[in-house]
C-alpha positions in Angstrom: 26.3 5.2 27.6 29.4 4.6 25.4 27.0 3.0 22.6 25.1 6.3 22.9 28.2 8.3 22.2 29.0 6.2 19.2 25.8 6.6 17.5 26.4 10.5 18.3 29.5 10.5 16.5 28.3 8.1 13.5 25.1 10.7 13.2 27.5 13.8 13.2 29.8 12.6 10.6 26.8 11.6 8.5 25.7 15.2 8.9 29.0 16.5 8.1 29.2 14.5 5.2 25.7 15.5 3.7 26.5 19.2 4.3 29.7 19.0 2.2 29.5 21.1 -1.1 29.2 19.3 -4.2 29.5 21.2 -7.5 29.4 19.6 -10.8 30.6 22.6 -13.5 29.6 21.8 -17.1 31.5 23.5 -19.9 29.9 23.6 -22.9 32.2 25.6 -25.5 30.5 27.9 -27.6 26.7 27.5 -26.3 24.6 30.3 -27.2 21.0 31.0 -26.0 20.0 32.1 -29.3 20.2 28.4 -30.0 19.5 26.5 -27.0 16.4 29.0 -26.2 15.0 27.8 -29.6 15.8 24.0 -28.6 14.6 24.4 -24.9 11.3 26.0 -26.7 10.8 23.4 -29.2 11.4 20.3 -27.2 14.9 19.2 -28.3 16.5 19.6 -25.0 13.7 19.4 -21.9 16.3 18.6 -19.7 18.2 21.9 -20.1 14.4 23.9 -20.1 13.8 21.8 -16.6 17.2 22.9 -15.4 16.7 26.8 -16.2 13.5 26.7 -14.5 14.9 25.6 -11.6 17.9 27.7 -11.5 18.7 31.1 -12.7 19.2 31.6 -16.5 22.3 34.5 -17.2 24.7 35.5 -19.3 28.6 35.4 -19.1 30.2 38.0 -21.1 33.7 36.6 -22.6 37.1 38.5 -23.1 39.1 39.3 -26.6 40.4 37.5 -28.5 37.4 34.9 -27.7 39.7 31.7 -28.2 39.0 28.6 -26.0 42.3 27.9 -24.6 42.4 31.5 -23.5 39.1 31.8 -22.6 38.4 28.6 -20.7 42.0 29.2 -18.7 40.7 32.8 -17.7 37.3 31.2 -16.1 39.4 28.3 -14.5 42.1 30.5 -12.7 40.2 34.2 -12.3 42.7 36.4 -14.4 43.6 37.6 -17.8 45.5 35.9 -20.0 48.4 38.3 -19.7 48.8 36.9 -16.0 47.8 33.1 -17.1 50.2 32.9 -20.1 47.8 30.5 -22.2 48.3 32.7 -25.3 47.4 30.6 -28.4 46.0 26.6 -29.1 49.6 25.6 -29.2 53.1 26.1 -28.4 56.8 24.7 -29.7 57.8 21.7 -27.6 60.6 22.6 -25.6 62.8 19.5 -26.8 61.9 18.8 -30.4 60.7 22.7 -31.6 57.6 20.9 -32.7 54.4 22.6 -32.5 51.7 20.9 -30.1 48.5 22.0 -28.3 49.4 24.0 -25.3 50.6 22.4 -22.0 49.4 23.1 -18.5 53.4 23.5 -18.0 53.2 27.0 -19.7 50.4 28.6 -17.1 51.9 30.6 -14.7 49.1 30.8 -12.3 47.2 28.6 -10.3 43.7 26.9 -11.3 41.1 26.1 -9.4 42.1 22.6 -9.1 45.2 23.7 -7.6 43.4 25.9 -5.2 41.0 23.3 -4.1 43.7 20.8 -3.0 45.5 23.4 -1.3 42.6 23.8 0.6 42.1 20.0 1.1 39.3 19.5 -0.9 38.8 17.4 -3.8 38.3 18.4 -7.5 38.1 16.1 -10.5 38.9 17.5 -13.8 38.0 16.1 -17.3 38.8 17.7 -20.9 39.9 20.8 -19.8 42.1 22.8 -22.1 45.7 23.1 -21.4 45.2 20.2 -18.7 47.9 18.2 -20.2 50.4 16.9 -18.4 47.9 16.8 -15.4 49.4 18.3 -12.6 48.8 16.6 -9.1 45.7 17.5 -7.4 43.7 16.3 -4.5 41.8 14.1 -7.0 41.8 13.0 -10.4 42.4 15.4 -14.1 41.7 13.7 -17.4 43.7 15.6 -19.9 42.5 17.2 -23.0 45.5 15.3 -24.8 43.7 11.9 -22.7 40.1 12.6 -24.7 41.0 11.1 -28.5 38.6 10.8 -31.3 36.3 12.8 -33.2 33.6 15.4 -31.4 31.2 13.0 -30.9 33.7 10.3 -29.7 34.9 13.2 -27.0 31.9 13.7 -25.6 31.1 10.3 -24.9 34.2 9.4 -23.6 34.0 12.3 -20.9 31.1 11.7 -20.1 31.7 8.3 -19.5 34.8 8.9 -16.8 33.4 12.1 -15.2 29.8 10.1 -14.7 31.4 7.5 -13.3 34.1 9.3 -11.2 31.6 11.5 -9.8 29.5 9.1 -8.5 32.5 7.0 -7.2 34.6 10.1 -5.0 31.9 12.8 -4.5 34.4 15.7 -5.4 33.7 18.8 -4.1 33.9 20.3 -7.5 33.6 18.5 -10.4 34.7 20.3 -14.1 33.5 18.5 -17.2 34.0 20.0 -20.5 32.6 19.1 -23.6 34.3 20.9 -26.7 31.8 19.1 -29.4 29.4 22.3 -28.7 31.7 24.4 -30.3 33.5 22.2 -32.9 29.7 21.2 -34.1 28.8 25.0 -35.0 32.0 25.8 -36.9 31.7 22.6 -39.0 27.9 23.0 -39.8 26.6 26.3 -38.8 27.1 27.5 -42.3 25.5 24.4 -43.7 21.7 24.2 -43.3 21.4 21.0 -44.8 23.2 19.1 -41.6 20.3 20.9 -39.2 19.3 17.6 -38.4 22.8 16.4 -37.4 23.4 20.0 -34.8 19.6 18.6 -33.7 20.4 15.1 -32.9 23.6 16.4 -31.3 22.5 19.1 -28.6 19.7 16.2 -27.9 22.2 14.3 -26.8 23.9 17.0 -24.9 20.6 17.3 -23.3 20.5 13.9 -22.3 23.9 14.2 -20.7 22.3 17.0 -18.7 19.9 15.0 -17.3 22.3 12.8 -15.9 24.2 15.5 -14.1 21.4 16.9 -12.9 20.1 13.9 -11.1 23.4 14.0 -9.1 23.1 15.1 -5.3 25.0 18.5 -6.2 24.9 21.8 -7.3 25.2 22.4 -11.5 26.6 25.2 -13.2 26.7 25.4 -16.3 28.8 27.8 -18.6 30.1 28.8 -22.2 33.6 30.6 -23.3 31.7 32.6 -25.4 28.5 32.3 -27.6 28.3 31.2 -31.1 26.7 33.2 -34.7 23.8 30.8 -35.3 21.5 32.8 -36.2 23.3 35.5 -37.9 24.2 35.7 -41.5 28.2 36.0 -41.7 30.0 35.8 -44.8 33.2 34.3 -43.7 33.9 30.9 -43.3 33.8 29.2 -39.6 36.7 27.1 -40.2 39.3 29.3 -41.7 42.3 30.7 -39.1 41.7 34.5 -39.9 38.2 34.0 -39.6 36.5 31.5 -37.3 36.7 33.7 -34.3 34.3 36.1 -36.3 31.4 33.3 -35.3 32.0 34.0 -31.6 29.6 36.1 -30.0 30.5 38.4 -26.5 27.5 36.6 -25.1 27.9 33.3 -23.2 25.2 31.1 -21.5 25.3 30.8 -17.6 22.7 28.8 -15.0 23.9 28.8 -11.8 21.4 27.7 -8.3 19.6 30.3 -7.4 21.1 33.1 -5.3 24.7 32.1 -6.3 27.0 35.4 -6.1 27.2 37.8 -9.1 29.7 36.5 -12.2 29.0 39.1 -15.2 32.6 37.9 -17.0 34.6 34.8 -17.7 37.3 35.8 -15.4 34.3 36.2 -12.4 33.9 32.3 -12.5 36.5 30.9 -10.5 36.1 33.4 -7.7 32.0 32.5 -7.8 33.0 28.9 -7.3 34.9 29.3 -4.4 32.5 31.6 -2.6 30.2 29.1 -3.3 32.3 26.4 -1.5 32.7 28.1 1.2 36.6 29.4 0.0 38.2 32.6 -0.1 37.1 34.1 -3.4 40.5 35.9 -3.4 42.6 33.8 -6.4 45.8 35.6 -5.6 45.5 34.5 -2.0 46.5 31.1 -3.6 49.7 31.6 -5.4 52.5 31.5 -3.2 51.6 27.4 -2.3 51.4 27.0 -5.5 54.5 28.1 -6.7 55.3 26.3 -4.1 54.3 23.0 -4.9 55.1 23.6 -8.5 58.8 23.7 -7.9 59.1 19.4 -8.7 57.7 20.9 -12.3 55.6 19.1 -14.8 56.9 16.9 -17.0 57.4 17.7 -20.8 54.3 16.8 -23.3 55.3 14.5 -26.0 54.2 16.1 -29.6 50.7 15.2 -30.8 50.3 14.9 -34.4 46.5 14.4 -34.4 45.8 17.1 -32.0 47.4 19.3 -34.2 45.3 18.3 -37.1 42.1 18.7 -35.6 42.9 21.8 -34.8 43.9 22.7 -38.2 40.9 21.8 -39.4 39.1 23.7 -37.5 40.9 26.7 -38.6 42.6 27.4 -35.1 46.2 26.7 -37.3 46.5 27.9 -40.6 47.6 25.4 -42.8 50.7 27.2 -44.3 51.5 27.6 -40.5 55.2 26.1 -39.6 55.0 22.8 -37.8 58.6 23.9 -36.1 60.0 26.7 -34.5 62.4 28.5 -36.4 66.4 27.3 -36.4 67.4 30.1 -34.2 64.4 30.3 -31.9 64.9 28.7 -28.3 60.8 29.6 -26.6 57.9 27.7 -27.0 55.6 30.5 -27.4 54.0 30.8 -31.3 53.4 33.7 -33.2 50.0 33.5 -32.9 50.4 33.2 -28.8 52.3 37.0 -29.3 49.4 38.3 -31.9 47.2 37.6 -29.2 48.8 39.1 -26.5 49.3 42.1 -28.8 45.5 42.3 -29.3 44.7 42.0 -25.5 47.4 45.2 -24.6 45.6 47.2 -27.6 42.3 46.4 -26.0 43.9 47.8 -22.9 45.8 51.2 -24.7 49.0 49.6 -24.3 50.2 50.4 -27.7 53.5 50.4 -27.5 53.7 47.1 -25.7 51.2 45.9 -28.4 53.4 46.9 -31.4 56.9 45.2 -29.7 54.2 42.1 -29.4 53.6 42.0 -33.3 57.1 42.6 -33.8 58.1 39.5 -32.0 55.0 37.4 -34.0 56.3 38.7 -37.2 60.1 37.9 -36.0 59.2 34.2 -35.2 56.6 33.9 -38.3 57.6 36.5 -41.0 54.5 35.7 -43.1 52.0 35.7 -40.4 49.5 37.8 -42.1 47.4 38.1 -39.0 50.6 40.0 -37.3 50.9 42.0 -40.4 46.9 43.0 -40.5 46.9 43.2 -36.8 50.3 46.0 -36.6 49.1 47.5 -39.8 45.7 48.2 -38.2 47.3 49.4 -35.2 50.0 51.7 -36.7 47.5 53.5 -38.8 45.3 54.0 -35.5 48.1 55.7 -33.8 49.4 57.7 -37.4 52.8 56.6 -36.9 54.8 55.3 -39.7 52.0 55.0 -42.0 54.4 53.7 -44.9 55.3 50.8 -42.9 51.7 50.5 -42.0 50.5 50.4 -46.0 53.3 47.6 -46.7 52.1 45.4 -44.1 48.6 45.5 -45.1 49.5 44.8 -48.8 51.7 42.1 -47.5 49.1 40.6 -45.8 46.4 40.6 -48.7 49.4 39.1 -50.9 49.4 36.1 -48.9 45.4 35.9 -47.9 43.5 37.8 -50.9 40.5 36.7 -49.9 40.4 38.2 -46.6 37.2 40.8 -47.1 38.1 43.2 -44.0 41.6 43.6 -44.8 40.4 44.7 -48.4 38.1 46.5 -47.0 40.5 48.4 -44.7 43.0 48.8 -47.4 39.9 50.0 -49.8 39.0 52.9 -47.2 42.9 54.1 -46.8 43.0 54.0 -50.8 40.0 56.4 -50.5 41.6 58.7 -48.4 44.8 59.0 -50.5 42.1 59.7 -53.8 43.2 56.3 -55.2 39.4 56.1 -56.3 40.1 53.2 -58.8 42.2 50.8 -56.4 39.5 51.5 -53.6 37.0 50.5 -55.8 38.9 47.2 -56.9 39.4 46.5 -52.9 35.2 47.2 -52.4 34.3 44.8 -55.0 36.4 42.0 -53.9 35.4 42.5 -50.6 31.8 42.4 -50.9 30.0 38.9 -50.0 26.5 39.2 -49.8 24.6 42.0 -48.7 26.8 44.1 -46.6 25.3 47.9 -46.6 28.8 49.2 -45.3 30.4 48.1 -48.2 27.8 48.9 -50.9 28.1 52.6 -49.6 31.9 52.5 -49.8 31.1 51.2 -53.5 29.2 53.9 -53.9 31.5 56.6 -52.5 34.2 55.1 -54.7 32.2 55.6 -57.9 31.3 59.1 -56.8 34.9 59.7 -56.4 35.3 58.5 -60.3 32.6 60.6 -61.8 30.3 57.9 -62.1 26.7 59.4 -60.6 24.6 57.0 -62.0 26.5 53.9 -60.5 26.9 55.5 -56.9 23.1 56.3 -56.8 22.5 52.8 -57.4 25.3 51.3 -54.8 24.0 54.0 -52.2 20.1 52.6 -52.7 21.2 49.1 -52.4 22.8 49.9 -49.4 19.6 51.5 -47.9 17.9 48.7 -48.8 19.9 46.6 -46.9 20.0 49.1 -43.9 17.2 51.9 -44.2 18.7 53.4 -40.8 21.1 55.6 -42.5 19.6 59.3 -42.6 22.9 61.0 -43.6 22.8 58.5 -46.7 19.4 59.2 -47.6 19.4 62.9 -47.3 22.3 62.6 -50.1 20.2 61.1 -52.4 17.2 63.4 -52.2 
């Protein structure tokens, strides 16, 4: 009888273990269905094709600005950057004042690994943004700073460490992040001669996905934003002012059939919590997390190599200072305030946005991005237009080849009937075939009385985009 009872207990424990929910979440930075659909169709990514057939293929909408640390932290916390406070790729080290990659102690809310720890579930995290120094969790965190090397080396290191840990520990949730799927886009999307390099890398990613699909866990695959592989974008993919212009709002999402709805990036953590049988309201986890955080997170040492990598990808301008201003005591960068202001502007909180832009310019008076963004907002609000014009002129003086800024100044010059200045700006802004800019050039030439040149510009605009009925009617 005693032996029978023991057998029943053992069978119950085994049954409970079998029923324990396990999820492997794969983050593919910048992955886009435009490219992946093509690779699934031509046989480059057969494992992903099988995974998609067996699960649900969805689109995941990003947030603005679509910058990796901001978006991935939103995905891992379920809240806006205005709440989680990860607002840039970098910060100023509080002890040395040196610029370094953004750190975990800048985050103001719990991440999903903290939430699972509170509930006694095991969680492993590999390579995710803003996880250095690693926090104490019920599991393992291999931080972004601990995965060194180029994007190929990082990919292999993350995969090796994650797969070994998953097979050993069987965590309730494993989070495995690959940055290379975005890096290779920034490096090679504008270089067709590297098409074979891109294909080989994504074939390797497909083999990696095949490895995780064979584990005894549910698989979730997501990207923080898409990438414009199939579009003609005539700006640099590795320049600080334009790198994010290559990002598309539509990222990828693959989930098990019947998984909860998750239309936007801020829905990832609530979705995963629900799939794990936990409360999905992320606000309920904050009190316990703050109590656990009272012990503090150690200050991270600077990392020159990591900062250099961010510069190479265009996420830090080469002219940006590597040190905080002498009298500045905070950790936040000018770009952090600039990004915060962009979010506030999108929410219609214009007065708060202006204050944040001004703070960015206090930290870095030469931030061309903050100058341009503040100028744009002042013009939209029709306030302090003299300052708005000067800010735009100053931004263009710092970066005279930024087409958006030149086109914007050209439009303002047209409003002031400075037709010659407007035409000069429109010509400088023209890169490739741009119907709007050719129409703008035509308008400036018409303003100057050059009807023949204006007509040629308008016809060029219509050849690029025939769907301009007003312009077509004007030429009749």
